[in-house]
N, C-alpha and C positions, 0 to 999 in steps of 0.2 A: 451658367455653363458659357454663355457666350462670351466670356474674357479668357477661355481656355484656349490654348495656341492649338493650330490644327491640326495638328499630329496625333493631340491628345487619344483618340478614339481605335488607334492603329496601335498605340503605346503599348496598352493591356496586354494586346495579345505576344507583344516581342518581351515582358515581363514573364507571361507564361509562358513562353516558349525556354527562357531561359531556367527559370523552374523547374522543368521539369526533367533537365538537362541537369539539373545538380540535388536535386533530392532523391535518396536512397529511397525514401516508402511510401513513394506514389504506386507502387507495386499495389498498395494496399485498398486505394481510392474508391470506394464505392462508386456505381454508375448511379446516373440519375433518376431510375428508376426503385434505386433504393429507398431517394429521403423524398420527402414533399416539402414546399416551403409552408412556413407557420404562420399564424397569423400577424407576426412582425418580423423585422428582419432578422433578428437574434434567435429565433424559432425554428426547427424543423422538425418533422413529423417522420420517425423511424417505426419499419412495418414489423410487426411480430406476429407470425403465424404458429400455428399447433393445430394437429390433427388428431383424433381418438387412431387406435389402433385396432387390429382383427378382432371379427368375433364368427363364431361358429354359423357355418351356410346350413342351412335345412331344408329339407325337400318342401315341405310346407310353407316354412314361412319366407323361406329365400334368407334372403342378406337382410344379417343386421344394421341398423340405421344408426352412424358413426358423424362426426361432427366438424367442421374447418372455425376453429379460430384465426379471424383475420384483422387486426386493427393497428391503428398505430398510437405511438405513444408519443410525447411532444415533448422534444429535449431541448436547451437552449444551448447555444455552443459554448462551448468551456473554455476555447479558446478564441481570444479576441485580440490582438496586439495591432500597434500602427505605429507608422515613425515620419514626419515632415522633413525633407532636406532643402533648404537653401543653397542658390548660386549666382554669387552677384553676376550681373549682367558684363560687366568687366570682362570676367574669366568666360565668357562663353564670348566672348565678338567674336575671338578668331577661332574658335573651332562648330562654331555654330549650338543652336539652343540642342538641336535633335542627337547631335553626335553628343554632346555634355551630358545628356539627360539621359540616353540608351546606356553610355557607358557607363555612368553611375546606378543605374538603374540594377544595371546587369550586375555590376559589384555588389548591390545591396541584395540582389537576388541569392546571389554565389556564396560568397562572402558571410550571411547573414539569416535570410527568409530561408533559403532550406536547411540550412544546418539546425536553424532553432527548431521548425517543423519536425522533420526525424526527431529530433530528441525528444520534442513532446510527444510523439505518434507512442516513440517505446519507453519511453517514462512510464506512459499511461496506459500500455498495456501491460508492464511490470509491475503496477500496480495496483492493479485490479484484482479483488478479494476472487478466491478460486482458481486463481491462473497456478497450473502448476509450475514449482520452481526448486531449484537445486542448487546449494552453494557449494562451490568447487573453484580452486585456485588453478588457473591452468597458466598461467603466464609462462612457466619453465615447461609445460607437458612436452610430450615428444607426439608426434602423428598417431602412435599405436593410442596412446590414452585419449587422444580428441576422439580418433574413429570410435573410441570405444564408448567414448560419452555419448555420441554420435547412434550411436548402432540402440544402446539404452533408451534414447528419444524416441525412436523409429521405432523400436520393439512396442514400448508405451502405446503410443499413437495408433498401433495397429492391433494392440488388442482393444482400442477403445473404439475401433472402426473407424476412424477417421480418414478421409478419402486421402489417398497418394495427388491425386491431380490437379489440388490447388496448395500443397502443401510449400512453403517458402521456407528455406533456411536464410537468416541473417545470424552473419558469423562477421568478427573481425578481420581485417587482411590479415592481421599478422598469424593469425592461426591458419586461413585458410594456405598462408602461404607454406606454413609445415607442412600441412595436409598435403599439397601440389608438390612440394620438393621431397616429398616422402615417397609419391607414386612415382614419379620420374624417375629416380635412384632404386624405385623396387618392383619393377614392373610386373613381377610375379606374384607381390603382395594384392591383396583383395582390398578395394577402397570402395564397394560395390554397395558400400552404405550408402553412398552421393546420391546414387541413383532412387533413393526413394524419397528424394524432394522435385516439386516439379522447377524449382528455380533456385540460383544461392546467388547471395547479395552482399555485396562486402558493405559493411558498415565501418565507420572510420570507429576507432574509440571515445571519441572525445561528442561522440552524437550518442552514444550508447553507454546508456546509465538507466539505472531503476529508480533515480528519482533527483529531478532538476528543480531548481530555482527559476522563474522568471522575473529578472530584474525591471523595475518601475518605470527608469527611465528618469527618475529622478536623482538628484545632484549626480547627472552626466554616469549614472550606472546605468547599463543598456544590455541588451540581449540576455542571453542566460548562463546558469554556469550548474557544475554538479553539486548538488543538494549535501548536506553535511550527512543526512540519514542516506545518500546515496550509492550506491555498489559499480563496478563496472560489469557489463555485461559481455560474458563469451561467445556466446550463440542463443538467437532465440528462434523457433520452431513456430511458424503460424498459417493455417488454414485457413486460405482467402474467405471463405465464405465467413467465418467466424467473427470479425472484423466488419464493421459499417462504417466507413471513414470517410466525411465529405468536407472537402475544404471549398471556402468560399470567400472570393476575392471581391471583398464590397467595394475598394476606391482604390486605382490607381490610375492619379490625372493630374496635371502638370499644369500650374497657372502662369500667367506671364504676370511681368512687373506692372503693368498696369492695373491689377488689383490687387497689391500692396500695398498699403498709402505709404508706411511707414521705410519698406527697402526696397531699395532697388535693385531687385534679387527675382528670379524666377524661383517656383517651389516647386515639389514633385512630394505630395501624400499620397501612401499608400497605407492599404489597411488590407488583415488579413483574420479571415472567423473558421474556425475548422468544430467539428465536433467527432468524437472517437466512441465507438458505442460496440461494447466486446456480446455476441450475440450466445455463444458455446464456447464457457471456459477453458473445459477440458481440452481444446483444441490447439492449445497455447501454451508452450511450453519454453522456461528459459534457462538458461545455467548461466 
């Protein structure tokens, strides 16, 4: 690390800040108390807790004795992606290394890392066995149809006793716009179903698929794409506590030309690992 340029320590913070602004699925990130480090860098420990129900109270015996089961399950990161970028010394001579790599790093986060991270998150949720799904084409739907579909979802979650306090609606900007325009033009028509969500997050359709392919980087094939079996998601409703989503930035470093024997270039290395686990499948629905 002695050969890394001086601002490398601050550079990771800059990238993380850009990622937080660009990623729409960040609201599902779990706090540090929800996970623990595993035995190696590719493992994390996810807590699982269960308690027994109630029993009869009697005057002679008093309370029945139940139990608490609290244990950690070991999981490997299901997502481990990385890239390295080079910038020739002559190309950064005028702008300066810091400016060049901050701009390049910000562009990497905004146009590649954040969209792919969102697409991976939503496709993982959609592809989990037990998650309630409904196939419906809303591409030409009117506001009444969208509101009715949302009401059906909230009714189902209400009947399953899913808390409204952490209930998040992820929806495409197009559908959200249809509902907003309708509400503005018809102030006397009820859209109170939207109050059943603690937060509404717009997700661009290009990040909102039921399945994606992560390209390997071979033969200049980078990033992700909608899988052949993937379908567009109209909206998804998630209760935050039902998801354990842990992002781990393993490496984000810049190296000077002195480190590279074959190239007179600066090099940016970035790696991101993440794990997404669903705790309660009946608290997630998508259409």
